[in-house]
C-alpha positions in Angstrom: -15.7 24.1 -2.9 -16.9 20.8 -4.3 -15.8 17.6 -2.5 -16.4 14.1 -3.7 -16.1 10.7 -2.0 -15.0 8.0 -4.4 -14.8 4.3 -3.8 -11.6 3.1 -5.6 -10.6 -0.4 -6.8 -14.2 -1.5 -7.1 -17.0 -1.3 -9.6 -19.8 -0.9 -6.9 -20.5 1.6 -4.1 -19.6 0.9 -0.5 -16.7 -1.4 -1.5 -13.1 -0.8 -2.3 -11.3 2.1 -0.6 -13.1 5.4 -0.2 -11.1 8.6 -0.8 -12.0 12.3 -0.6 -11.2 14.2 -3.7 -11.0 18.0 -4.0 -10.2 19.9 -7.3 -8.6 23.2 -6.3 -7.2 26.4 -8.0 -4.1 26.1 -5.8 -3.0 24.4 -2.6 -3.8 26.4 0.6 -1.6 26.0 3.7 -0.8 22.5 4.9 -2.6 22.9 8.1 -5.9 23.5 6.3 -5.3 20.5 4.1 -4.6 18.3 7.1 -7.7 19.6 8.9 -9.9 18.8 5.9 -8.4 15.3 5.7 -9.1 14.7 9.4 -12.7 15.9 8.8 -13.2 13.6 5.9 -11.6 10.9 8.0 -11.0 8.4 5.2 -7.7 6.6 4.7 -6.7 9.4 2.3 -8.0 12.7 1.0 -6.5 13.8 -2.3 -6.0 17.5 -3.3 -5.2 18.4 -6.8 -4.9 21.5 -9.0 -4.2 22.1 -12.7 -0.6 23.1 -13.7 0.4 25.4 -16.6 0.5 23.8 -20.0 3.8 22.7 -21.5 5.3 21.2 -18.3 6.1 17.6 -17.5 2.8 17.2 -15.6 -0.9 18.3 -16.0 -2.0 18.4 -12.4 -0.3 18.7 -9.0 -1.5 16.0 -6.5 -1.1 15.6 -2.7 -2.5 13.0 -0.3 -3.3 13.3 3.4 -4.4 10.6 5.9 -6.3 11.9 8.9 -2.9 12.1 10.7 -0.3 13.1 8.1 0.7 13.7 4.5 2.0 10.6 2.6 4.4 10.2 -0.2 2.5 7.7 -2.3 -1.1 6.6 -2.5 -2.7 4.4 -5.2 -6.4 4.4 -4.4 -6.7 8.2 -4.0 -4.8 8.7 -7.3 -7.2 6.4 -9.0 -10.1 8.3 -7.4 -8.7 11.6 -8.5 -8.3 10.4 -12.1 -11.8 9.1 -12.0 -13.2 12.5 -10.9 -11.1 14.4 -13.6 -12.5 12.1 -16.3 -16.1 11.9 -15.2 -16.4 15.7 -14.7 -14.7 16.5 -18.0 -11.9 18.4 -16.2 -9.4 16.3 -18.1 -9.4 14.0 -21.0 -7.1 11.1 -21.8 -4.0 10.2 -19.8 -3.3 12.5 -16.9 0.1 13.2 -15.5 0.3 14.0 -11.8 3.2 15.8 -10.2 3.6 14.2 -6.8 6.2 13.7 -4.0 7.0 10.4 -5.7 7.6 11.9 -9.1 5.3 12.1 -12.1 2.6 9.4 -12.0 0.4 8.7 -15.1 -3.2 7.6 -14.9 -4.6 6.2 -18.2 -8.4 5.6 -18.8 -9.3 2.3 -20.5 -12.1 1.6 -22.9 -13.6 -0.7 -20.4 -14.0 2.0 -17.8 -10.9 1.0 -15.8 -8.0 3.3 -15.0 -4.3 2.2 -15.1 -1.8 3.8 -12.9 1.9 3.9 -13.7 3.8 3.8 -10.4 7.4 3.1 -9.3 8.0 -0.5 -8.3 8.9 -0.9 -4.6 12.4 -2.5 -4.1 12.2 -5.7 -2.1 14.9 -6.6 0.4 14.7 -9.8 2.4 15.1 -9.2 6.1 14.9 -11.2 9.3 11.5 -11.1 11.0 11.8 -8.6 13.8 11.4 -9.9 17.3 7.7 -9.6 18.3 6.4 -9.3 14.8 4.7 -12.7 14.8 3.0 -12.0 18.1 1.8 -8.5 17.0 0.5 -9.8 13.7 -1.0 -13.0 15.2 0.6 -15.3 12.7 4.1 -16.8 11.9 5.8 -15.2 8.8 7.2 -17.4 6.1 9.1 -14.6 4.4 9.7 -10.9 5.4 10.8 -8.2 3.0 11.5 -4.5 3.4 9.7 -2.4 0.7 12.0 0.6 0.8 11.5 4.2 1.9 8.8 5.2 -0.6 6.3 2.5 0.6 7.7 2.1 4.1 6.2 -1.3 5.0 7.2 -4.8 5.8 5.9 -7.3 3.3 5.0 -10.5 5.3 4.2 -13.7 3.5 1.9 -16.0 5.5 1.0 -19.7 5.2 -2.3 -19.5 3.3 -5.3 -17.4 2.4 -7.3 -18.4 5.5 -4.5 -17.1 7.8 -4.5 -13.7 6.1 -8.3 -13.4 6.2 -8.4 -14.4 9.9 -5.7 -11.9 11.1 -6.7 -9.8 14.1 -3.4 -7.9 14.8 -2.3 -5.8 17.8 -2.1 -2.5 15.9 -0.2 -0.7 18.6 2.5 -3.5 18.7 2.7 -3.5 14.9 3.6 0.2 14.9 7.1 -0.6 16.2 8.1 -2.6 13.2 8.2 -0.3 10.2 7.7 3.4 9.2 4.1 2.9 7.8 3.0 -0.6 8.7 2.7 -4.2 7.5 1.4 -5.9 4.3 0.3 -9.4 5.0 -0.1 -11.7 2.0 -0.5 -15.2 0.9 -1.1 -17.2 -2.3 -4.8 -17.6 -3.1 -6.4 -20.9 -2.5 -6.9 -21.1 -6.2 -4.2 -19.0 -7.9 -5.8 -19.7 -11.3 -9.1 -18.2 -10.3 -10.4 -14.6 -10.1 -7.4 -13.6 -8.0 -3.9 -15.0 -7.6 -3.0 -13.7 -4.2 -4.6 -12.1 -1.2 -3.4 -9.3 1.1 -4.4 -7.1 4.0 -2.6 -3.9 5.0 -2.2 -2.4 8.5 -0.8 1.1 8.8 -1.0 2.3 12.4 1.9 4.8 12.0 -0.2 6.9 9.7 -3.5 6.7 11.6 -5.0 3.8 9.6 -5.3 0.5 11.5 -6.5 -1.4 8.4 -6.5 0.1 4.9 -9.4 -1.3 2.7 -7.5 -1.5 -0.6 -3.9 -0.2 -1.0 -2.5 0.7 -4.4 1.0 1.5 -3.1 1.2 -1.9 -1.4 0.7 -3.6 -4.8 3.9 -2.0 -6.1 5.6 -4.5 -3.8 3.0 -7.3 -4.1 3.2 -7.3 -7.9 6.9 -8.1 -8.3 6.8 -10.5 -5.4 3.9 -12.7 -6.7 4.8 -12.3 -10.4 8.1 -14.0 -9.7 6.6 -16.6 -7.3 3.8 -17.6 -9.7 5.8 -16.9 -12.9 3.0 -14.7 -14.3 3.6 -11.3 -15.9 0.0 -10.1 -15.2 -2.1 -11.1 -12.3 -4.9 -9.8 -10.0 -4.8 -9.4 -6.3 -7.6 -9.4 -3.8 -7.2 -7.1 -0.8 -9.3 -9.1 1.7 -10.4 -6.3 4.0 -14.1 -6.1 5.1 -14.8 -3.8 2.2 -12.6 -5.8 -0.3 -11.2 -4.8 -3.7 -9.4 -6.1 -6.7 -6.2 -4.7 -8.2 -4.8 -5.9 -11.5 -1.0 -5.7 -11.5 1.7 -5.8 -14.2 5.3 -5.3 -13.0 7.6 -3.8 -15.7 11.0 -3.5 -14.1 11.2 -0.3 -12.1 7.6 0.6 -12.9 4.4 -1.3 -12.0 1.0 -0.9 -13.7 -2.0 -1.0 -11.3 -5.5 -1.1 -12.8 -8.9 -0.9 -11.3 -12.3 0.9 -11.3 -13.9 3.6 -9.2 -17.3 4.9 -8.3 -18.3 8.3 -7.1 -20.6 7.8 -4.1 -21.0 11.2 -2.5 -20.7 14.8 -3.9 -21.2 17.9 -1.8 -20.0 21.3 -0.8 -17.2 22.0 1.6 -18.4 25.1 3.4 -15.4 25.8 5.7 -12.6 27.0 3.4 
């Protein structure tokens, strides 16, 4: 069984967010999928198989962290679409049947891929007691992102504060189902990126996720309204770093980025 490691939301190897991608004939039992994801040991491993023609989707898609299956994942969806297109397994827009409904990935003429994802609903909440201490910075604004994403979106004072965060991951785990999205306006919002973010997900086995597509379904409407811009680019300022172009469209958000296949090999235990 072929397995590929793809760096997503980047145009160069060893940046962005790596994901394992496996094209299957059918899904095996969940325990095997989880053990493979643990062996790959990236933020997510994506498993996909072709569906019969004539349905609402072309491929079934599931995502596993090293610890659990998740309901929504942007970078591994981008990585999977990249593999389907570069291997010739699928041409044109691809419709994925997922736990979050049908998600469409459309290749662009410039080599990018655009994902059509559900927009996360944002609800202002009071900052939970202990959040500032766990994060290591005082929140300006805190919003709940709803059950599909499962994070707290926390606005901080400035880009420098986001970049310098060194949170207590164990303490952060008490504050939301998945984790915390920390964000701030870019020092130069008119430059290459309009906002920065970092994502900490201790409850799914990921202390810091390098680049998080699903988080941008919350970041997109938040910053589009704040900056009064319909289309903008965010920088996820993890050590690997990556750029996500976002365009909120009501209850849907378009996420665009590039991907690079870095490793291709054979999964022998199957």
